[in-house]
N, C-alpha and C positions, 0 to 999 in steps of 0.2 A: 544577778536577781538580789534589786537592793529591800530589804523587810519594809519601807517605807515609801509609800506612792508620792505623796502628796495631795492626791486628789480628795481626798476626804477633809482637807485643810478647810474648806469654804461651810461644814457640816452636811455634804452629803455624801452618800456614797452609794454604789452598784446592787444593783437587781441580777443573777442571770438575763442574759438578753442586751444589758446593757441600759437600761433604764437607770434613769438618775434618781433617787427619792432623798428625804431630810432625814438624818438620822435617828429622828426621833418620830419617824413614821411607823403605825404601827406595827407594819411586817419586819420590820427593821427591829420594834419591840420586843417582839415574839421571837427573832431568832437570838436576840442577847438573851432571852429568857433560856431558852434549850441552849445557849453555849454557857451559860453558871453552871445550870443541873449536869451540863457533861464536866463542867469542872468539877461539882462536888463528889460527881461516884467517882472521878481522876482521885481526890482525895480520900476517900474510900480505899479507892483500890491498892492505894501509898501503904495499907495498915497490911495488920495481919489477918489473912483471912481464909478460908479454906478454900481448897479450887474451885468447887462447886461453886461458890459463892461468886468467887472471883469471873470465873469463866460466864456466868450470866449476866458478868457485871460488864465485863469487857465489849461482849454480846451489844450490851445498851448502849454502849459510846458510839459503836461502830453505826447502830440504827438513827441514833441520836443527830447523827451528824447527815444521814442520810435525812432524815427529817427537816434538818436546819435548809440541806438543799431545797427542800419541796415548795419548803416559806419563803424562801429567795425565788422560789420560780413561779410566781402567781399565773404565767400561763404553758406552764407544763411542756416544756422544751425539752429539759433536760432528761427528767426522768424514762422518757421513750428510748435515749441514745444510752445512758446509764444503768444498767442492770443495781450495781451499788450505792445507787442512789434513792432507793424507793423503800418505804416504809408502806408497807402492803398486810393482807389479812392472816396470812402466815406468820408474821411477827407479830401478829397481834394474839395468837394463838399460841404462840411462843411464850410469851408471859405469861399465859395463862396458866399451860405445864409449868413455869417454873411457880406462879401461888401456889398451884394444889399440890407439888412435890414439898415443896418448904413447909409451906400451913400444915400439911397431912405430919409432920415435926412436931409440930407445937401445943400445948396444951390448949384449947381451946378457952376462946377470947369470949370472956362476961362482963367486964368492966372500961371504960376508958382507959389507957395507959398513959402517964407520962411519956416526954421525950428525953432519951436520955440512957445511960448504962455504958457500957465502952464505948468505945470512943469514936470505933468505926460506927457503931448502930447509930450512935449521937447523931452520926455525919449523914448516916442514911437517912434519919426524920430529917435535917436539912434538906436534904436531895428531897424529899417526898413535898416539902414545902413549898419550894422553888417549881416542880414539876405541877403542883398546881396552882401556880402562879402561872405560869407557862402556857397552862392549860387555859384561862382565863385568858389571857393574851391572843392563843389562835381562837377558842371561838368568837374572838371579836374581830375577827379579820372581816372585810369587805373588801372584793369580794370569798364566801366563804369557800373554805381549802375543803381538802378531800376528807370525808366524814373518818375517813380510817387516820388518818393524823390524831383527830378527836380521839378515836376510840385506843389508838395505841399510847397516847398520854392520860388518858386516865386511869386504863390498866397498868401503867408504869410506876404510877405513884403507889396504886394495890400493891406492888411485887416491893418497892423500896420500905415499905410497912411492912410489910411480912419478914423481909431480908433483913430490917434493924430488930425484931424480937428474932430471928433466927438467929442472929450474931450474938445478942445477950443470951438468949437459952443455950446455944454451942458453949459457952463462956461459965454457964451456972449462974448469971447478973440477974438477978427477978427484975422482974418489973414491978416497977409503981403505982399504984392504982389510984385514980381518981374517982 
């Protein structure tokens, strides 16, 4: 199988189920934002992370593939057949558990902090910003997506923020307050 299909050469692509849409369709744009977010998380994972952080992020990458599949499936034909292509409430709860675990190890946040610190932490801050952009694209979709997808990306941005703080804290890199 070749990597190129030439089916997108006219500026269109396919949604799950075969419907053709323009590549600037809002649903494709949202999928692209999720893809970029996943790439940033991959960049973070290429760094020096402890196992707990890496495990959490690897699970997030898998969830983001499922989220992208759900976005590309506006008629919900895939999710009932492919379990790994589902983002659900337990996924949101898993993010909350990670947030609570990592946040419990951090000093209380008293002021806004500037993004930065270790390379992995700075990249997590970029991933957080991309996640917020993806969230804005997702909530703008018509017809609306399953609300669990919105909750997932909303909680994910919180996790990415906490993980950035955790990476810096574990490396004893002070936060720069604003």
